[in-house]
N, CA and C atoms of all chains as a GROMACS GRO file, in nm:
protein
  636
    1UNK      N    1   2.410   7.500   1.248
    1UNK     CA    2   2.431   7.546   1.110
    1UNK      C    3   2.552   7.475   1.048
    2UNK      N    4   2.532   7.425   0.925
    2UNK     CA    5   2.641   7.352   0.858
    2UNK      C    6   2.749   7.450   0.812
    3UNK      N    7   2.875   7.402   0.810
    3UNK     CA    8   2.979   7.492   0.759
    3UNK      C    9   2.958   7.522   0.610
    4UNK      N   10   2.991   7.647   0.572
    4UNK     CA   11   2.969   7.688   0.432
    4UNK      C   12   3.086   7.638   0.348
    5UNK      N   13   3.055   7.563   0.243
    5UNK     CA   14   3.162   7.513   0.155
    5UNK      C   15   3.158   7.581   0.018
    6UNK      N   16   3.044   7.633  -0.017
    6UNK     CA   17   3.030   7.699  -0.148
    6UNK      C   18   3.115   7.827  -0.150
    7UNK      N   19   3.209   7.833  -0.245
    7UNK     CA   20   3.302   7.948  -0.248
    7UNK      C   21   3.229   8.081  -0.263
    8UNK      N   22   3.120   8.082  -0.339
    8UNK     CA   23   3.045   8.208  -0.359
    8UNK      C   24   2.985   8.253  -0.226
    9UNK      N   25   2.931   8.155  -0.151
    9UNK     CA   26   2.870   8.190  -0.023
    9UNK      C   27   2.975   8.226   0.083
   10UNK      N   28   3.091   8.161   0.073
   10UNK     CA   29   3.201   8.197   0.165
   10UNK      C   30   3.239   8.343   0.143
   11UNK      N   31   3.249   8.381   0.013
   11UNK     CA   32   3.284   8.520  -0.020
   11UNK      C   33   3.174   8.616   0.027
   12UNK      N   34   3.048   8.574   0.008
   12UNK     CA   35   2.936   8.657   0.051
   12UNK      C   36   2.940   8.674   0.203
   13UNK      N   37   2.972   8.564   0.272
   13UNK     CA   38   2.981   8.568   0.418
   13UNK      C   39   3.087   8.667   0.463
   14UNK      N   40   3.203   8.664   0.394
   14UNK     CA   41   3.311   8.758   0.427
   14UNK      C   42   3.268   8.903   0.404
   15UNK      N   43   3.194   8.924   0.295
   15UNK     CA   44   3.145   9.060   0.267
   15UNK      C   45   3.048   9.105   0.377
   16UNK      N   46   2.965   9.010   0.424
   16UNK     CA   47   2.870   9.042   0.531
   16UNK      C   48   2.944   9.078   0.660
   17UNK      N   49   3.052   9.000   0.688
   17UNK     CA   50   3.131   9.027   0.808
   17UNK      C   51   3.197   9.165   0.797
   18UNK      N   52   3.245   9.198   0.678
   18UNK     CA   53   3.306   9.330   0.656
   18UNK      C   54   3.205   9.442   0.683
   19UNK      N   55   3.082   9.419   0.635
   19UNK     CA   56   2.976   9.518   0.657
   19UNK      C   57   2.949   9.534   0.807
   20UNK      N   58   2.936   9.418   0.876
   20UNK     CA   59   2.908   9.422   1.019
   20UNK      C   60   3.024   9.490   1.095
   21UNK      N   61   3.147   9.461   1.050
   21UNK     CA   62   3.265   9.522   1.113
   21UNK      C   63   3.262   9.675   1.097
   22UNK      N   64   3.222   9.719   0.977
   22UNK     CA   65   3.212   9.863   0.951
   22UNK      C   66   3.110   9.928   1.041
   23UNK      N   67   2.993   9.862   1.054
   23UNK     CA   68   2.886   9.918   1.138
   23UNK      C   69   2.933   9.922   1.285
   24UNK      N   70   2.996   9.812   1.329
   24UNK     CA   71   3.043   9.804   1.468
   24UNK      C   72   3.148   9.910   1.497
   25UNK      N   73   3.243   9.925   1.403
   25UNK     CA   74   3.349  10.024   1.422
   25UNK      C   75   3.291  10.166   1.427
   26UNK      N   76   3.194  10.192   1.338
   26UNK     CA   77   3.131  10.324   1.337
   26UNK      C   78   3.060  10.349   1.471
   27UNK      N   79   2.992  10.244   1.522
   27UNK     CA   80   2.922  10.256   1.651
   27UNK      C   81   3.020  10.286   1.764
   28UNK      N   82   3.130  10.212   1.766
   28UNK     CA   83   3.232  10.234   1.870
   28UNK      C   84   3.290  10.375   1.860
   29UNK      N   85   3.318  10.417   1.736
   29UNK     CA   86   3.375  10.551   1.716
   29UNK      C   87   3.278  10.659   1.764
   30UNK      N   88   3.149  10.639   1.738
   30UNK     CA   89   3.048  10.738   1.781
   30UNK      C   90   3.043  10.744   1.934
   31UNK      N   91   3.042  10.626   1.998
   31UNK     CA   92   3.038  10.622   2.146
   31UNK      C   93   3.161  10.693   2.204
   32UNK      N   94   3.278  10.663   2.146
   32UNK     CA   95   3.403  10.724   2.196
   32UNK      C   96   3.402  10.875   2.175
   33UNK      N   97   3.354  10.916   2.059
   33UNK     CA   98   3.347  11.059   2.027
   33UNK      C   99   3.252  11.131   2.124
   34UNK      N  100   3.140  11.066   2.152
   34UNK     CA  101   3.042  11.122   2.246
   34UNK      C  102   3.105  11.139   2.385
   35UNK      N  103   3.177  11.033   2.428
   35UNK     CA  104   3.244  11.039   2.559
   35UNK      C  105   3.349  11.149   2.562
   36UNK      N  106   3.424  11.160   2.451
   36UNK     CA  107   3.528  11.263   2.442
   36UNK      C  108   3.470  11.403   2.456
   37UNK      N  109   3.361  11.426   2.381
   37UNK     CA  110   3.299  11.560   2.382
   37UNK      C  111   3.237  11.590   2.518
   38UNK      N  112   3.169  11.489   2.576
   38UNK     CA  113   3.093  11.514   2.699
   38UNK      C  114   3.180  11.510   2.826
   39UNK      N  115   3.274  11.410   2.830
   39UNK     CA  116   3.348  11.390   2.956
   39UNK      C  117   3.500  11.415   2.945
   40UNK      N  118   3.550  11.428   2.823
   40UNK     CA  119   3.694  11.456   2.808
   40UNK      C  120   3.777  11.334   2.770
   41UNK      N  121   3.903  11.362   2.740
   41UNK     CA  122   3.994  11.259   2.686
   41UNK      C  123   4.022  11.147   2.786
   42UNK      N  124   4.045  11.183   2.913
   42UNK     CA  125   4.081  11.083   3.014
   42UNK      C  126   3.971  10.981   3.032
   43UNK      N  127   3.847  11.031   3.036
   43UNK     CA  128   3.731  10.942   3.053
   43UNK      C  129   3.716  10.849   2.932
   44UNK      N  130   3.744  10.904   2.814
   44UNK     CA  131   3.733  10.823   2.692
   44UNK      C  132   3.835  10.708   2.694
   45UNK      N  133   3.958  10.740   2.729
   45UNK     CA  134   4.065  10.638   2.730
   45UNK      C  135   4.041  10.535   2.841
   46UNK      N  136   3.972  10.575   2.947
   46UNK     CA  137   3.947  10.483   3.059
   46UNK      C  138   3.842  10.378   3.026
   47UNK      N  139   3.766  10.399   2.920
   47UNK     CA  140   3.658  10.304   2.886
   47UNK      C  141   3.714  10.174   2.827
   48UNK      N  142   3.655  10.059   2.866
   48UNK     CA  143   3.700   9.931   2.806
   48UNK      C  144   3.682   9.928   2.654
   49UNK      N  145   3.582   9.999   2.607
   49UNK     CA  146   3.554  10.001   2.462
   49UNK      C  147   3.672  10.064   2.385
   50UNK      N  148   3.746  10.152   2.452
   50UNK     CA  149   3.865  10.213   2.391
   50UNK      C  150   3.972  10.105   2.365
   51UNK      N  151   3.986  10.014   2.464
   51UNK     CA  152   4.084   9.905   2.449
   51UNK      C  153   4.042   9.815   2.333
   52UNK      N  154   3.912   9.787   2.325
   52UNK     CA  155   3.860   9.704   2.215
   52UNK      C  156   3.892   9.771   2.081
   53UNK      N  157   3.868   9.901   2.076
   53UNK     CA  158   3.893   9.978   1.953
   53UNK      C  159   4.041   9.972   1.914
   54UNK      N  160   4.128   9.992   2.012
   54UNK     CA  161   4.272   9.992   1.985
   54UNK      C  162   4.322   9.852   1.947
   55UNK      N  163   4.268   9.749   2.016
   55UNK     CA  164   4.307   9.611   1.983
   55UNK      C  165   4.266   9.576   1.840
   56UNK      N  166   4.146   9.619   1.802
   56UNK     CA  167   4.097   9.594   1.666
   56UNK      C  168   4.188   9.663   1.564
   57UNK      N  169   4.222   9.789   1.593
   57UNK     CA  170   4.309   9.865   1.502
   57UNK      C  171   4.445   9.797   1.490
   58UNK      N  172   4.498   9.749   1.604
   58UNK     CA  173   4.628   9.681   1.603
   58UNK      C  174   4.621   9.551   1.522
   59UNK      N  175   4.515   9.474   1.545
   59UNK     CA  176   4.499   9.347   1.473
   59UNK      C  177   4.494   9.373   1.323
   60UNK      N  178   4.416   9.473   1.284
   60UNK     CA  179   4.404   9.507   1.142
   60UNK      C  180   4.539   9.552   1.086
   61UNK      N  181   4.609   9.634   1.166
   61UNK     CA  182   4.741   9.682   1.123
   61UNK      C  183   4.839   9.567   1.101
   62UNK      N  184   4.844   9.475   1.198
   62UNK     CA  185   4.935   9.360   1.185
   62UNK      C  186   4.895   9.272   1.066
   63UNK      N  187   4.763   9.249   1.051
   63UNK     CA  188   4.717   9.164   0.941
   63UNK      C  189   4.749   9.227   0.806
   64UNK      N  190   4.749   9.361   0.802
   64UNK     CA  191   4.776   9.430   0.674
   64UNK      C  192   4.924   9.443   0.643
   65UNK      N  193   5.011   9.404   0.738
   65UNK     CA  194   5.156   9.414   0.712
   65UNK      C  195   5.194   9.331   0.589
   66UNK      N  196   5.134   9.212   0.577
   66UNK     CA  197   5.165   9.126   0.463
   66UNK      C  198   5.128   9.194   0.331
   67UNK      N  199   5.013   9.264   0.332
   67UNK     CA  200   4.969   9.334   0.210
   67UNK      C  201   5.068   9.445   0.178
   68UNK      N  202   5.111   9.520   0.283
   68UNK     CA  203   5.205   9.630   0.261
   68UNK      C  204   5.335   9.578   0.201
   69UNK      N  205   5.385   9.467   0.255
   69UNK     CA  206   5.511   9.411   0.205
   69UNK      C  207   5.495   9.364   0.060
   70UNK      N  208   5.383   9.300   0.030
   70UNK     CA  209   5.359   9.254  -0.108
   70UNK      C  210   5.347   9.370  -0.205
   71UNK      N  211   5.291   9.482  -0.157
   71UNK     CA  212   5.271   9.599  -0.245
   71UNK      C  213   5.402   9.678  -0.264
   72UNK      N  214   5.494   9.663  -0.168
   72UNK     CA  215   5.617   9.742  -0.170
   72UNK      C  216   5.709   9.695  -0.282
   73UNK      N  217   5.746   9.790  -0.372
   73UNK     CA  218   5.834   9.755  -0.483
   73UNK      C  219   5.969   9.825  -0.472
   74UNK      N  220   5.996   9.882  -0.355
   74UNK     CA  221   6.122   9.957  -0.338
   74UNK      C  222   6.241   9.861  -0.330
   75UNK      N  223   6.361   9.917  -0.331
   75UNK     CA  224   6.484   9.837  -0.327
   75UNK      C  225   6.496   9.764  -0.193
   76UNK      N  226   6.451   9.829  -0.083
   76UNK     CA  227   6.456   9.766   0.049
   76UNK      C  228   6.372   9.639   0.052
   77UNK      N  229   6.258   9.646  -0.019
   77UNK     CA  230   6.170   9.528  -0.021
   77UNK      C  231   6.235   9.413  -0.098
   78UNK      N  232   6.311   9.449  -0.203
   78UNK     CA  233   6.376   9.344  -0.284
   78UNK      C  234   6.496   9.284  -0.210
   79UNK      N  235   6.567   9.372  -0.138
   79UNK     CA  236   6.685   9.325  -0.065
   79UNK      C  237   6.682   9.385   0.075
   80UNK      N  238   6.615   9.317   0.170
   80UNK     CA  239   6.599   9.376   0.304
   80UNK      C  240   6.732   9.401   0.374
   81UNK      N  241   6.734   9.511   0.452
   81UNK     CA  242   6.854   9.545   0.529
   81UNK      C  243   6.874   9.442   0.640
   82UNK      N  244   6.998   9.430   0.693
   82UNK     CA  245   7.022   9.332   0.799
   82UNK      C  246   6.932   9.356   0.921
   83UNK      N  247   6.904   9.247   0.994
   83UNK     CA  248   6.813   9.255   1.109
   83UNK      C  249   6.867   9.350   1.215
   84UNK      N  250   6.999   9.358   1.224
   84UNK     CA  251   7.063   9.445   1.322
   84UNK      C  252   7.018   9.590   1.305
   85UNK      N  253   6.994   9.628   1.179
   85UNK     CA  254   6.948   9.764   1.148
   85UNK      C  255   6.814   9.791   1.219
   86UNK      N  256   6.722   9.694   1.212
   86UNK     CA  257   6.592   9.709   1.279
   86UNK      C  258   6.609   9.716   1.430
   87UNK      N  259   6.700   9.632   1.479
   87UNK     CA  260   6.725   9.625   1.623
   87UNK      C  261   6.776   9.761   1.674
   88UNK      N  262   6.872   9.817   1.598
   88UNK     CA  263   6.930   9.947   1.638
   88UNK      C  264   6.824  10.057   1.632
   89UNK      N  265   6.742  10.053   1.526
   89UNK     CA  266   6.636  10.153   1.509
   89UNK      C  267   6.537  10.150   1.626
   90UNK      N  268   6.493  10.028   1.662
   90UNK     CA  269   6.398  10.012   1.773
   90UNK      C  270   6.462  10.053   1.905
   91UNK      N  271   6.589  10.012   1.923
   91UNK     CA  272   6.658  10.047   2.048
   91UNK      C  273   6.678  10.198   2.057
   92UNK      N  274   6.712  10.261   1.944
   92UNK     CA  275   6.730  10.406   1.940
   92UNK      C  276   6.603  10.479   1.978
   93UNK      N  277   6.491  10.434   1.922
   93UNK     CA  278   6.362  10.496   1.954
   93UNK      C  279   6.328  10.476   2.100
   94UNK      N  280   6.358  10.356   2.153
   94UNK     CA  281   6.332  10.327   2.294
   94UNK      C  282   6.415  10.417   2.385
   95UNK      N  283   6.541  10.435   2.349
   95UNK     CA  284   6.631  10.520   2.431
   95UNK      C  285   6.583  10.666   2.428
   96UNK      N  286   6.544  10.713   2.308
   96UNK     CA  287   6.496  10.852   2.295
   96UNK      C  288   6.370  10.872   2.380
   97UNK      N  289   6.276  10.772   2.370
   97UNK     CA  290   6.150  10.784   2.446
   97UNK      C  291   6.178  10.780   2.596
   98UNK      N  292   6.264  10.685   2.636
   98UNK     CA  293   6.300  10.674   2.778
   98UNK      C  294   6.370  10.800   2.827
   99UNK      N  295   6.461  10.851   2.743
   99UNK     CA  296   6.533  10.974   2.778
   99UNK      C  297   6.440  11.093   2.790
  100UNK      N  298   6.342  11.099   2.701
  100UNK     CA  299   6.245  11.209   2.706
  100UNK      C  300   6.167  11.206   2.836
  101UNK      N  301   6.131  11.087   2.881
  101UNK     CA  302   6.058  11.074   3.008
  101UNK      C  303   6.150  11.111   3.125
  102UNK      N  304   6.273  11.066   3.120
  102UNK     CA  305   6.372  11.087   3.226
  102UNK      C  306   6.403  11.236   3.245
  103UNK      N  307   6.416  11.307   3.130
  103UNK     CA  308   6.458  11.447   3.139
  103UNK      C  309   6.342  11.547   3.141
  104UNK      N  310   6.221  11.502   3.102
  104UNK     CA  311   6.110  11.597   3.088
  104UNK      C  312   6.064  11.652   3.223
  105UNK      N  313   6.047  11.561   3.320
  105UNK     CA  314   5.999  11.609   3.450
  105UNK      C  315   6.087  11.552   3.561
  106UNK      N  316   6.125  11.634   3.658
  106UNK     CA  317   6.218  11.589   3.763
  106UNK      C  318   6.162  11.475   3.847
  107UNK      N  319   6.027  11.470   3.861
  107UNK     CA  320   5.970  11.365   3.949
  107UNK      C  321   5.967  11.226   3.884
  108UNK      N  322   5.994  11.221   3.752
  108UNK     CA  323   5.996  11.091   3.685
  108UNK      C  324   6.117  11.009   3.728
  109UNK      N  325   6.092  10.885   3.765
  109UNK     CA  326   6.202  10.802   3.813
  109UNK      C  327   6.268  10.726   3.697
  110UNK      N  328   6.379  10.666   3.726
  110UNK     CA  329   6.450  10.582   3.629
  110UNK      C  330   6.360  10.466   3.585
  111UNK      N  331   6.279  10.417   3.681
  111UNK     CA  332   6.189  10.305   3.652
  111UNK      C  333   6.088  10.344   3.543
  112UNK      N  334   6.030  10.464   3.555
  112UNK     CA  335   5.934  10.513   3.454
  112UNK      C  336   6.001  10.519   3.317
  113UNK      N  337   6.123  10.574   3.316
  113UNK     CA  338   6.195  10.590   3.190
  113UNK      C  339   6.222  10.454   3.126
  114UNK      N  340   6.262  10.357   3.210
  114UNK     CA  341   6.290  10.223   3.160
  114UNK      C  342   6.165  10.156   3.105
  115UNK      N  343   6.053  10.174   3.176
  115UNK     CA  344   5.926  10.114   3.131
  115UNK      C  345   5.885  10.172   2.995
  116UNK      N  346   5.885  10.306   2.985
  116UNK     CA  347   5.844  10.371   2.860
  116UNK      C  348   5.938  10.332   2.746
  117UNK      N  349   6.068  10.339   2.774
  117UNK     CA  350   6.168  10.301   2.672
  117UNK      C  351   6.152  10.156   2.630
  118UNK      N  352   6.130  10.069   2.728
  118UNK     CA  353   6.113   9.926   2.699
  118UNK      C  354   5.990   9.899   2.616
  119UNK      N  355   5.880   9.967   2.651
  119UNK     CA  356   5.754   9.948   2.576
  119UNK      C  357   5.771   9.995   2.431
  120UNK      N  358   5.832  10.112   2.412
  120UNK     CA  359   5.855  10.164   2.277
  120UNK      C  360   5.944  10.068   2.198
  121UNK      N  361   6.050  10.017   2.263
  121UNK     CA  362   6.142   9.923   2.198
  121UNK      C  363   6.068   9.798   2.152
  122UNK      N  364   5.991   9.738   2.242
  122UNK     CA  365   5.919   9.613   2.208
  122UNK      C  366   5.813   9.640   2.102
  123UNK      N  367   5.738   9.752   2.119
  123UNK     CA  368   5.630   9.783   2.025
  123UNK      C  369   5.684   9.811   1.884
  124UNK      N  370   5.807   9.856   1.873
  124UNK     CA  371   5.865   9.878   1.740
  124UNK      C  372   5.932   9.752   1.688
  125UNK      N  373   5.996   9.679   1.780
  125UNK     CA  374   6.071   9.561   1.736
  125UNK      C  375   5.978   9.453   1.679
  126UNK      N  376   5.861   9.436   1.739
  126UNK     CA  377   5.770   9.329   1.692
  126UNK      C  378   5.728   9.354   1.546
  127UNK      N  379   5.669   9.472   1.513
  127UNK     CA  380   5.633   9.492   1.371
  127UNK      C  381   5.753   9.491   1.277
  128UNK      N  382   5.868   9.550   1.323
  128UNK     CA  383   5.990   9.549   1.239
  128UNK      C  384   6.031   9.405   1.208
  129UNK      N  385   6.024   9.319   1.312
  129UNK     CA  386   6.066   9.180   1.294
  129UNK      C  387   5.973   9.108   1.196
  130UNK      N  388   5.842   9.134   1.210
  130UNK     CA  389   5.746   9.070   1.119
  130UNK      C  390   5.770   9.116   0.976
  131UNK      N  391   5.788   9.248   0.959
  131UNK     CA  392   5.813   9.302   0.824
  131UNK      C  393   5.944   9.245   0.768
  132UNK      N  394   6.046   9.234   0.854
  132UNK     CA  395   6.175   9.179   0.809
  132UNK      C  396   6.158   9.035   0.762
  133UNK      N  397   6.084   8.956   0.842
  133UNK     CA  398   6.059   8.815   0.806
  133UNK      C  399   5.985   8.807   0.673
  134UNK      N  400   5.882   8.890   0.657
  134UNK     CA  401   5.802   8.887   0.533
  134UNK      C  402   5.886   8.931   0.412
  135UNK      N  403   5.970   9.035   0.434
  135UNK     CA  404   6.056   9.083   0.324
  135UNK      C  405   6.157   8.976   0.284
  136UNK      N  406   6.215   8.908   0.384
  136UNK     CA  407   6.311   8.801   0.354
  136UNK      C  408   6.244   8.690   0.273
  137UNK      N  409   6.123   8.655   0.318
  137UNK     CA  410   6.047   8.548   0.252
  137UNK      C  411   6.017   8.587   0.107
  138UNK      N  412   5.977   8.714   0.090
  138UNK     CA  413   5.944   8.763  -0.044
  138UNK      C  414   6.069   8.764  -0.132
  139UNK      N  415   6.182   8.812  -0.074
  139UNK     CA  416   6.307   8.817  -0.151
  139UNK      C  417   6.350   8.677  -0.192
  140UNK      N  418   6.336   8.580  -0.100
  140UNK     CA  419   6.371   8.440  -0.131
  140UNK      C  420   6.284   8.386  -0.244
  141UNK      N  421   6.153   8.416  -0.235
  141UNK     CA  422   6.059   8.370  -0.340
  141UNK      C  423   6.097   8.428  -0.475
  142UNK      N  424   6.134   8.558  -0.475
  142UNK     CA  425   6.169   8.624  -0.601
  142UNK      C  426   6.299   8.568  -0.658
  143UNK      N  427   6.394   8.536  -0.568
  143UNK     CA  428   6.521   8.476  -0.612
  143UNK      C  429   6.496   8.339  -0.676
  144UNK      N  430   6.410   8.260  -0.610
  144UNK     CA  431   6.377   8.127  -0.664
  144UNK      C  432   6.310   8.139  -0.800
  145UNK      N  433   6.227   8.245  -0.814
  145UNK     CA  434   6.156   8.269  -0.940
  145UNK      C  435   6.254   8.302  -1.052
  146UNK      N  436   6.359   8.385  -1.017
  146UNK     CA  437   6.460   8.421  -1.117
  146UNK      C  438   6.541   8.297  -1.152
  147UNK      N  439   3.087   8.630  -1.684
  147UNK     CA  440   3.176   8.579  -1.788
  147UNK      C  441   3.104   8.472  -1.869
  148UNK      N  442   3.112   8.489  -2.000
  148UNK     CA  443   3.043   8.393  -2.090
  148UNK      C  444   3.110   8.256  -2.081
  149UNK      N  445   3.029   8.152  -2.082
  149UNK     CA  446   3.085   8.015  -2.078
  149UNK      C  447   2.986   7.916  -2.140
  150UNK      N  448   3.030   7.791  -2.149
  150UNK     CA  449   2.946   7.688  -2.212
  150UNK      C  450   2.910   7.578  -2.111
  151UNK      N  451   2.897   7.615  -1.986
  151UNK     CA  452   2.868   7.517  -1.880
  151UNK      C  453   2.730   7.455  -1.898
  152UNK      N  454   2.633   7.538  -1.934
  152UNK     CA  455   2.496   7.487  -1.946
  152UNK      C  456   2.488   7.376  -2.051
  153UNK      N  457   2.546   7.404  -2.171
  153UNK     CA  458   2.542   7.304  -2.277
  153UNK      C  459   2.613   7.175  -2.234
  154UNK      N  460   2.730   7.193  -2.171
  154UNK     CA  461   2.809   7.076  -2.129
  154UNK      C  462   2.733   6.995  -2.025
  155UNK      N  463   2.666   7.064  -1.935
  155UNK     CA  464   2.588   6.994  -1.830
  155UNK      C  465   2.475   6.913  -1.892
  156UNK      N  466   2.405   6.976  -1.988
  156UNK     CA  467   2.293   6.906  -2.052
  156UNK      C  468   2.346   6.785  -2.132
  157UNK      N  469   2.459   6.807  -2.201
  157UNK     CA  470   2.521   6.694  -2.276
  157UNK      C  471   2.558   6.579  -2.183
  158UNK      N  472   2.604   6.614  -2.063
  158UNK     CA  473   2.643   6.511  -1.966
  158UNK      C  474   2.522   6.449  -1.896
  159UNK      N  475   2.403   6.501  -1.926
  159UNK     CA  476   2.280   6.448  -1.866
  159UNK      C  477   2.266   6.479  -1.718
  160UNK      N  478   2.314   6.594  -1.679
  160UNK     CA  479   2.307   6.632  -1.537
  160UNK      C  480   2.210   6.748  -1.517
  161UNK      N  481   2.144   6.746  -1.403
  161UNK     CA  482   2.065   6.865  -1.365
  161UNK      C  483   2.158   6.961  -1.293
  162UNK      N  484   2.111   7.083  -1.272
  162UNK     CA  485   2.192   7.182  -1.198
  162UNK      C  486   2.224   7.130  -1.058
  163UNK      N  487   2.123   7.067  -0.994
  163UNK     CA  488   2.142   7.017  -0.858
  163UNK      C  489   2.248   6.906  -0.855
  164UNK      N  490   2.243   6.817  -0.956
  164UNK     CA  491   2.342   6.707  -0.960
  164UNK      C  492   2.484   6.762  -0.980
  165UNK      N  493   2.496   6.860  -1.072
  165UNK     CA  494   2.628   6.919  -1.094
  165UNK      C  495   2.676   6.991  -0.967
  166UNK      N  496   2.581   7.057  -0.901
  166UNK     CA  497   2.616   7.126  -0.776
  166UNK      C  498   2.665   7.027  -0.671
  167UNK      N  499   2.595   6.913  -0.659
  167UNK     CA  500   2.635   6.811  -0.560
  167UNK      C  501   2.775   6.758  -0.592
  168UNK      N  502   2.801   6.738  -0.721
  168UNK     CA  503   2.932   6.681  -0.759
  168UNK      C  504   3.046   6.781  -0.740
  169UNK      N  505   3.016   6.907  -0.748
  169UNK     CA  506   3.123   7.008  -0.738
  169UNK      C  507   3.129   7.072  -0.597
  170UNK      N  508   3.035   7.034  -0.512
  170UNK     CA  509   3.039   7.083  -0.374
  170UNK      C  510   2.994   7.227  -0.356
  171UNK      N  511   2.904   7.272  -0.444
  171UNK     CA  512   2.849   7.407  -0.428
  171UNK      C  513   2.696   7.398  -0.429
  172UNK      N  514   2.630   7.513  -0.417
  172UNK     CA  515   2.484   7.511  -0.419
  172UNK      C  516   2.433   7.523  -0.563
  173UNK      N  517   2.307   7.485  -0.581
  173UNK     CA  518   2.248   7.493  -0.716
  173UNK      C  519   2.246   7.637  -0.768
  174UNK      N  520   2.225   7.731  -0.675
  174UNK     CA  521   2.220   7.872  -0.714
  174UNK      C  522   2.353   7.917  -0.775
  175UNK      N  523   2.462   7.864  -0.720
  175UNK     CA  524   2.593   7.902  -0.774
  175UNK      C  525   2.609   7.851  -0.917
  176UNK      N  526   2.566   7.727  -0.942
  176UNK     CA  527   2.574   7.672  -1.078
  176UNK      C  528   2.488   7.757  -1.171
  177UNK      N  529   2.370   7.793  -1.124
  177UNK     CA  530   2.279   7.875  -1.205
  177UNK      C  531   2.345   8.009  -1.241
  178UNK      N  532   2.408   8.072  -1.142
  178UNK     CA  533   2.472   8.202  -1.167
  178UNK      C  534   2.591   8.188  -1.262
  179UNK      N  535   2.666   8.077  -1.249
  179UNK     CA  536   2.780   8.054  -1.341
  179UNK      C  537   2.727   8.040  -1.484
  180UNK      N  538   2.622   7.964  -1.500
  180UNK     CA  539   2.566   7.942  -1.634
  180UNK      C  540   2.517   8.073  -1.697
  181UNK      N  541   2.463   8.159  -1.611
  181UNK     CA  542   2.413   8.289  -1.662
  181UNK      C  543   2.528   8.387  -1.686
  182UNK      N  544   2.647   8.353  -1.636
  182UNK     CA  545   2.761   8.444  -1.650
  182UNK      C  546   2.761   8.553  -1.545
  183UNK      N  547   2.681   8.533  -1.439
  183UNK     CA  548   2.672   8.638  -1.336
  183UNK      C  549   2.774   8.617  -1.224
  184UNK      N  550   2.838   8.500  -1.219
  184UNK     CA  551   2.938   8.475  -1.115
  184UNK      C  552   3.062   8.412  -1.178
  185UNK      N  553   3.177   8.469  -1.148
  185UNK     CA  554   3.304   8.414  -1.198
  185UNK      C  555   3.360   8.314  -1.099
  186UNK      N  556   3.359   8.184  -1.133
  186UNK     CA  557   3.410   8.086  -1.037
  186UNK      C  558   3.562   8.090  -1.028
  187UNK      N  559   3.616   8.036  -0.918
  187UNK     CA  560   3.761   8.025  -0.906
  187UNK      C  561   3.808   7.913  -0.999
  188UNK      N  562   3.939   7.910  -1.022
  188UNK     CA  563   3.995   7.807  -1.109
  188UNK      C  564   3.966   7.668  -1.054
  189UNK      N  565   3.972   7.657  -0.921
  189UNK     CA  566   3.944   7.527  -0.858
  189UNK      C  567   3.803   7.478  -0.893
  190UNK      N  568   3.705   7.569  -0.884
  190UNK     CA  569   3.567   7.529  -0.915
  190UNK      C  570   3.550   7.502  -1.064
  191UNK      N  571   3.618   7.583  -1.146
  191UNK     CA  572   3.613   7.559  -1.291
  191UNK      C  573   3.660   7.416  -1.321
  192UNK      N  574   3.770   7.376  -1.256
  192UNK     CA  575   3.823   7.240  -1.278
  192UNK      C  576   3.724   7.135  -1.230
  193UNK      N  577   3.663   7.159  -1.114
  193UNK     CA  578   3.564   7.063  -1.061
  193UNK      C  579   3.449   7.045  -1.160
  194UNK      N  580   3.406   7.156  -1.219
  194UNK     CA  581   3.297   7.149  -1.318
  194UNK      C  582   3.344   7.069  -1.440
  195UNK      N  583   3.468   7.098  -1.485
  195UNK     CA  584   3.523   7.025  -1.600
  195UNK      C  585   3.527   6.874  -1.573
  196UNK      N  586   3.574   6.837  -1.452
  196UNK     CA  587   3.581   6.694  -1.419
  196UNK      C  588   3.440   6.633  -1.420
  197UNK      N  589   3.343   6.708  -1.368
  197UNK     CA  590   3.207   6.655  -1.356
  197UNK      C  591   3.142   6.632  -1.492
  198UNK      N  592   3.174   6.716  -1.589
  198UNK     CA  593   3.108   6.702  -1.721
  198UNK      C  594   3.204   6.643  -1.826
  199UNK      N  595   3.322   6.601  -1.782
  199UNK     CA  596   3.421   6.538  -1.871
  199UNK      C  597   3.460   6.625  -1.990
  200UNK      N  598   3.486   6.750  -1.962
  200UNK     CA  599   3.534   6.839  -2.070
  200UNK      C  600   3.653   6.921  -2.018
  201UNK      N  601   3.724   6.983  -2.112
  201UNK     CA  602   3.844   7.058  -2.070
  201UNK      C  603   3.806   7.203  -2.035
  202UNK      N  604   3.898   7.271  -1.969
  202UNK     CA  605   3.879   7.412  -1.935
  202UNK      C  606   3.856   7.494  -2.061
  203UNK      N  607   3.936   7.465  -2.162
  203UNK     CA  608   3.926   7.533  -2.292
  203UNK      C  609   3.784   7.525  -2.347
  204UNK      N  610   3.733   7.404  -2.347
  204UNK     CA  611   3.601   7.380  -2.407
  204UNK      C  612   3.491   7.454  -2.332
  205UNK      N  613   3.506   7.464  -2.203
  205UNK     CA  614   3.399   7.527  -2.123
  205UNK      C  615   3.415   7.677  -2.103
  206UNK      N  616   3.539   7.721  -2.086
  206UNK     CA  617   3.554   7.860  -2.040
  206UNK      C  618   3.632   7.952  -2.133
  207UNK      N  619   3.700   7.897  -2.233
  207UNK     CA  620   3.782   7.986  -2.315
  207UNK      C  621   3.697   8.082  -2.398
  208UNK      N  622   3.732   8.207  -2.396
  208UNK     CA  623   3.670   8.305  -2.487
  208UNK      C  624   3.781   8.392  -2.544
  209UNK      N  625   3.767   8.429  -2.669
  209UNK     CA  626   3.866   8.517  -2.730
  209UNK      C  627   3.857   8.655  -2.669
  210UNK      N  628   3.971   8.724  -2.666
  210UNK     CA  629   3.974   8.860  -2.610
  210UNK      C  630   3.890   8.954  -2.694
  211UNK      N  631   3.806   9.032  -2.623
  211UNK     CA  632   3.723   9.128  -2.698
  211UNK      C  633   3.804   9.254  -2.723
  212UNK      N  634   3.807   9.302  -2.848
  212UNK     CA  635   3.883   9.424  -2.880
  212UNK      C  636   3.798   9.548  -2.859
   0.00000   0.00000   0.00000
């Protein structure tokens, strides 16, 4: 099949992909819901299809960060806070999560607390960093425009 | 969107297929543009203008409807 160059057909192709994505997501959601009702939460999370669902949601979330930043008209978006602020926020959340694991149950080891805290820290720092980069870029563009 | 692509194409002595070949789209797209059923991007508008040797104003400008 030849690559599509016609802009109208490219747009149509994207609309078709969106439709297929909707159908696929609905199918996955139905399968997961069925598993949840019939076998319970643990069985649902253990399925590979759950990972596919979560990865898709994450990809969509990350891809939509640019849209969120462009739509944001608040003062923070115009003049982003220093990167250190994001770092402290992510580290704080990581420490709280790690601390919660450490203190919640006596059998939890320091290693568990460090893993959970580390994962929370990294999972927050990555999107914060991307948003910070996008906000800086937007602020620079707006300054150049002025 | 109303436009004057059809008249300009005929004046330039081009068929829909020839205009489509020159602008890198399908004949159906040219047909839909002429009917006003598809709004082309600015890039395609320019390609059409180059192909028929007319300006954007001449082909696509319309006064605002009140």
